[in-house]
C-alpha positions in Angstrom: 14.1 -39.1 1.4 16.7 -38.4 4.0 18.3 -41.5 5.4 20.2 -41.6 8.7 22.8 -44.4 8.3 25.1 -45.8 11.0 27.1 -48.9 11.7 29.3 -50.7 14.2 27.7 -49.5 17.4 29.4 -52.4 19.3 27.2 -52.2 22.4 28.2 -48.6 23.1 25.0 -47.2 24.5 26.3 -43.7 25.1 27.6 -43.3 21.5 24.4 -44.7 20.0 22.1 -42.5 22.0 24.0 -39.4 21.1 24.1 -40.3 17.4 20.3 -41.0 17.3 19.6 -37.6 18.8 21.9 -36.0 16.3 20.2 -37.7 13.4 16.8 -36.8 14.7 17.8 -33.2 14.9 18.6 -33.4 11.1 15.0 -34.5 10.4 15.9 -37.8 8.7 13.0 -39.8 7.3 14.3 -43.3 7.9 17.1 -44.9 9.9 19.2 -47.8 8.6 21.8 -49.7 10.7 24.5 -51.6 8.7 25.4 -54.1 11.4 27.6 -55.0 14.4 25.2 -53.7 17.0 26.9 -56.1 19.5 30.5 -57.0 20.3 33.2 -55.2 22.4 31.0 -52.9 24.5 29.0 -53.2 27.8 25.4 -52.7 26.6 24.4 -55.2 23.9 20.7 -55.5 25.0 20.2 -51.7 25.4 21.7 -51.1 22.0 19.7 -53.8 20.3 16.5 -52.3 21.8 17.3 -48.9 20.4 18.3 -50.1 17.0 15.2 -52.3 16.7 13.0 -49.4 17.7 14.1 -46.8 15.2 15.4 -48.5 12.0 13.6 -49.3 8.8 15.8 -52.3 8.8 19.2 -53.5 10.1 21.9 -55.4 8.3 23.7 -58.4 9.8 27.3 -57.7 10.8 30.0 -60.2 11.5 29.8 -59.7 15.3 26.0 -60.1 15.1 26.4 -63.3 13.2 29.0 -64.6 15.7 26.8 -63.9 18.7 23.8 -65.4 17.0 25.6 -68.6 16.1 25.5 -67.9 12.4 29.3 -68.0 11.8 32.4 -69.6 13.2 34.5 -67.1 15.2 37.0 -69.5 16.7 39.8 -67.7 14.7 39.0 -64.3 16.4 41.6 -63.2 19.0 40.9 -64.2 22.5 39.5 -61.0 24.0 37.1 -60.6 21.0 35.9 -64.2 21.4 35.3 -63.6 25.1 33.3 -60.5 24.4 31.1 -62.4 21.9 30.6 -65.3 24.4 29.6 -62.8 27.1 27.1 -61.0 24.8 25.6 -64.3 23.8 25.1 -65.3 27.4 23.4 -62.0 28.5 21.3 -61.2 25.4 17.6 -61.5 25.9 15.8 -64.2 23.9 14.0 -61.5 21.9 17.3 -59.8 20.9 19.0 -63.1 20.1 16.1 -64.0 17.8 16.3 -60.6 16.2 20.0 -61.1 15.4 19.3 -64.6 14.0 16.9 -63.1 11.5 18.9 -60.2 10.2 19.6 -60.1 6.4 23.0 -59.7 4.7 21.7 -56.9 2.4 18.9 -54.4 2.2 17.7 -51.7 -0.2 15.9 -48.4 -0.1 15.0 -46.8 -3.5 18.2 -47.1 -5.6 20.5 -47.5 -2.5 22.0 -50.7 -1.2 23.3 -51.6 2.3 25.6 -54.3 3.4 28.0 -54.7 6.3 31.1 -55.6 4.2 31.6 -55.8 0.5 28.4 -56.2 -1.5 30.1 -59.2 -3.3 30.3 -62.5 -1.4 28.1 -61.1 1.4 28.7 -63.9 3.9 32.4 -63.4 3.8 32.3 -59.9 5.3 35.2 -58.7 3.1 36.7 -55.3 3.9 36.7 -52.3 1.6 38.9 -49.5 3.1 41.5 -49.0 0.4 41.3 -48.1 -3.3 42.8 -51.4 -4.3 39.9 -53.2 -2.6 37.4 -50.9 -4.3 39.0 -51.6 -7.6 38.2 -55.3 -7.2 34.5 -54.5 -7.5 34.9 -53.5 -11.2 34.3 -57.1 -12.2 30.9 -56.8 -10.5 30.1 -53.3 -11.8 26.9 -54.3 -13.6 25.3 -55.7 -10.5 26.3 -52.9 -8.1 23.7 -50.4 -7.0 24.3 -46.7 -7.8 25.4 -46.3 -4.2 26.2 -49.0 -1.6 26.7 -48.1 2.0 28.9 -50.4 4.1 30.5 -50.6 7.5 32.9 -53.2 9.0 36.2 -51.2 8.7 35.2 -48.5 11.2 36.6 -46.0 8.8 35.1 -43.1 6.9 35.8 -43.8 3.2 34.1 -42.8 -0.1 35.1 -44.6 -3.3 33.6 -44.3 -6.8 33.8 -46.4 -10.0 33.1 -45.2 -13.5 33.2 -47.4 -16.6 35.1 -45.8 -19.5 33.5 -47.1 -22.7 31.5 -50.2 -23.5 32.2 -53.9 -24.2 34.0 -56.6 -22.4 37.4 -54.8 -22.5 36.1 -51.5 -21.1 38.4 -49.9 -18.5 37.3 -48.3 -15.2 38.2 -45.2 -13.3 38.3 -45.8 -9.6 38.6 -42.8 -7.2 38.7 -42.1 -3.5 36.9 -38.9 -2.4 37.8 -36.9 0.7 35.2 -34.2 0.7 32.1 -34.2 3.0 29.4 -33.2 2.3 29.6 -34.5 -1.2 27.0 -34.7 -4.0 27.2 -38.0 -5.8 27.7 -38.0 -9.6 24.9 -40.1 -11.2 27.5 -41.3 -13.8 29.5 -43.1 -11.1 28.8 -45.9 -8.7 29.8 -45.4 -5.1 30.9 -47.5 -2.2 30.7 -45.5 1.0 32.0 -46.8 4.4 30.1 -45.0 7.1 32.6 -45.3 10.0 31.6 -46.4 13.4 29.2 -45.2 16.1 30.7 -47.0 19.0 34.3 -47.7 18.2 35.9 -45.3 15.6 39.3 -46.3 14.3 40.5 -43.2 12.5 42.1 -41.5 15.5 39.0 -39.4 16.0 37.2 -40.6 19.1 33.9 -38.9 18.3 31.0 -41.2 17.3 30.2 -41.3 13.6 26.9 -41.4 11.8 25.9 -40.3 8.3 23.0 -38.7 6.3 22.1 -39.4 2.6 19.4 -37.5 0.7 18.2 -39.7 -2.1 16.7 -36.8 -4.1 19.6 -34.4 -4.0 22.2 -37.2 -3.8 24.0 -35.3 -1.1 26.0 -37.4 1.5 27.5 -36.2 4.7 29.6 -37.7 7.6 28.5 -36.4 11.0 30.8 -36.7 14.0 29.4 -36.2 17.5 31.0 -36.0 20.9 29.6 -38.4 23.5 30.2 -39.5 27.1 33.3 -41.7 26.5 34.1 -41.8 30.2 30.9 -43.5 31.1 31.0 -45.9 28.2 34.6 -46.9 29.0 33.9 -47.3 32.8 31.1 -49.7 32.1 33.6 -51.9 30.2 36.2 -51.6 33.0 33.5 -52.7 35.5 32.6 -55.7 33.4 34.3 -59.0 32.4 35.4 -57.4 29.1 39.0 -56.7 28.1 40.2 -53.3 29.5 41.5 -52.4 26.1 38.0 -52.2 24.7 37.4 -49.3 27.0 40.9 -47.6 26.7 40.7 -47.5 22.9 37.5 -45.4 23.0 39.5 -42.4 24.3 42.0 -42.7 21.3 39.7 -43.6 18.5 41.7 -46.6 17.4 
C-alpha cells in the first residue's frame, strides 16, 4: 500500500492543490492528513473540503483544535489568535463539525499517525531534534514501528533501536538525512513530514510524502506552487501580512 501523507496545510489552497496532484501522479492508494488544515492562510473552507474528500482519515492538529473550540489558545501570539478567530467565524457548519470530530491518532496497517508526539497526544509536543526523539525511549514498547507526525513544519527522520533486553537496556537514537530511505525493520521511526502550506526549513516549496508499507520505502516530495496567489489572498484579507510574506522565504 502506497500512502500519500501530508500535514500543516494551514489554509493554503494553492499549495494543497499542487501537492494532491503530485501525489495522485505517484499512484498512491490512500491519503492521510496529519492535521492543521486551518490556521494562518486565506482558504480554510476550501482546504477542509479537499482534505475531507480525499483522505482515508485526518488527524487533529493544534490549530484545528483551537478553531473547533477544543483547546485554549489564549497564549498564542496575537496574529495567530486573530487568524484562528477569523477562521472560526468563516468556517461552514459542516467543516466546523468535521474539525470537532477529528481524532488525535490514527493507524493504517503497522503505521501510526499523530500531529505531535505520539506520547501525551493532547499536548501536541514537538519532535524536531534528536534530544526530543530520545525522550521517546521510555515509551519504546508502545510505539508503532513507524509514526508519522507534523506540527514542526520540518522534514525530519529519527529512529530508535533497543540494544539488549531488560529494564536497563540502552537505546541507540539516530537522525537520518537521506530521502528516499528504506526503513530498517529492527528500528522504530518517528518521521516529521514537513508542511504543505507553510514550510519552515528555508525551502519555500510545498512538502508532501509517500510511504510504501510493503517495501518500507519513504520519500519526501517537494513541489513548487503558486506562492504569489496564495500570499496575495492573505494580503487582501484581515490576516497578518507576515503570514503571506513568509511563504516566499519558507520560514
